[in-house]
C-alpha positions in Angstrom: 6.8 -10.6 6.6 6.9 -12.6 9.8 4.4 -13.6 12.4 6.3 -11.3 14.7 5.4 -8.3 12.5 1.8 -9.2 12.6 1.8 -10.0 16.3 3.3 -6.6 17.1 0.7 -4.8 14.9 -2.2 -6.6 16.6 -1.1 -6.6 20.2 -0.5 -2.8 20.1 -3.9 -2.1 18.5 -6.4 -2.8 21.3 -5.7 -3.2 25.0 -6.7 -6.7 26.0 -7.1 -8.0 22.5 -7.2 -11.8 22.1 -6.1 -13.3 18.8 -4.5 -16.1 16.9 -2.7 -15.7 13.7 -1.0 -18.1 11.2 1.2 -17.3 8.2 2.0 -19.7 5.4 5.5 -19.5 4.1 6.0 -19.8 0.3 9.7 -20.7 0.3 12.3 -22.5 2.3 10.6 -25.1 4.5 7.1 -23.8 3.6 5.8 -24.1 7.1 2.7 -22.6 8.8 4.1 -20.1 11.3 1.9 -19.0 14.2 1.5 -16.8 17.2 -1.1 -15.0 19.3 -2.5 -14.4 22.7 -5.3 -17.0 22.9 -4.6 -20.7 22.5 -8.0 -21.6 21.0 -7.7 -18.8 18.4 -4.1 -19.8 17.6 -5.2 -23.4 17.0 -8.1 -22.3 14.7 -5.8 -20.1 12.7 -3.1 -22.8 12.4 -5.7 -25.4 11.3 -7.3 -23.2 8.7 -4.0 -21.8 7.3 -2.7 -25.4 6.8 -6.0 -26.4 5.1 -5.6 -23.5 2.7 -2.0 -24.2 2.1 -1.5 -21.1 0.0 1.9 -19.3 -0.1 2.3 -16.0 1.7 -1.1 -15.7 3.2 -2.1 -15.0 6.7 -5.2 -15.5 8.8 -6.1 -13.7 12.0 -8.9 -14.6 14.4 -10.0 -12.0 17.0 -11.7 -11.8 20.3 -12.3 -8.6 22.4 -11.8 -6.5 19.2 -13.5 -5.9 15.9 -11.7 -6.1 12.5 -12.0 -2.3 12.1 -9.9 -1.9 15.3 -6.9 -3.7 13.7 -7.3 -3.3 10.0 -5.2 -0.1 9.6 -2.4 -1.5 11.8 -2.2 -4.6 9.7 -2.2 -2.6 6.5 0.8 -0.6 7.8 2.9 -3.8 8.0 4.9 -2.9 4.9 5.0 -6.5 3.5 1.2 -6.8 3.5 0.1 -6.5 -0.2 -3.6 -7.2 0.0 -6.3 -8.0 2.5 -9.1 -10.1 1.1 -11.6 -9.7 4.0 -12.0 -8.4 7.5 -15.3 -9.7 8.6 -17.3 -11.5 11.3 -19.3 -13.1 8.5 -18.8 -16.7 7.3 -16.1 -16.7 4.6 -15.3 -19.0 1.7 -11.8 -18.7 0.2 -11.5 -19.3 -3.5 -8.2 -21.2 -4.1 -6.4 -22.1 -7.3 -3.9 -24.9 -7.5 -1.2 -25.2 -10.1 1.8 -27.4 -10.5 3.8 -24.9 -8.5 1.5 -24.5 -5.6 -1.7 -22.9 -4.3 -2.9 -19.3 -4.2 -6.0 -17.3 -3.1 -8.0 -15.8 -5.9 -10.5 -14.1 -3.6 -13.0 -14.4 -0.8 -16.7 -14.8 -0.6 -17.8 -12.7 2.4 -21.2 -13.4 3.9 -24.4 -13.9 2.0 -26.1 -12.5 -1.1 -28.1 -9.3 -0.7 -31.8 -9.9 -0.1 -33.3 -6.5 -0.8 -33.1 -2.7 -0.1 -33.2 -1.4 3.4 -36.4 0.3 4.7 -36.7 3.3 7.0 -37.0 0.8 9.9 -33.7 -0.9 8.8 -32.0 2.5 8.6 -33.1 3.3 12.2 -31.9 -0.1 13.4 -28.5 0.3 11.7 -28.0 3.8 13.2 -29.0 2.5 16.7 -26.5 -0.4 16.4 -23.5 1.6 15.4 -24.2 4.0 18.3 -24.5 1.0 20.6 -21.1 -0.4 19.7 -19.5 3.0 19.9 -18.7 3.7 16.3 -20.9 6.9 16.2 -22.5 9.1 18.8 
């Protein structure tokens, strides 16, 4: 997989999408490769990919699009094996380090559940998804 594959999947997903992506190589020079359409998001992706330092992972930061708008296109990049999270929530990445290198074990997405939704919560949820255009 290359950043060019991911770039193409993203840029053709949503008109006007702004994104930054970074990919950590796991062989050869083991560099963080990067691309995108927004310099600020590219820098955030580069910085976080380097901090993770895990082989064959990629990070994408979005603007003017939601994860749901690009998720299927990214999954269609044939070298993509797994997607740990696609979220606007705060994330924590669980990393393991061995003598060989580093790898991602999983991702903590958002916060712990606080309870069961009420009728008012259901109405608010339905109003929200209509407002953002996911449902009529």
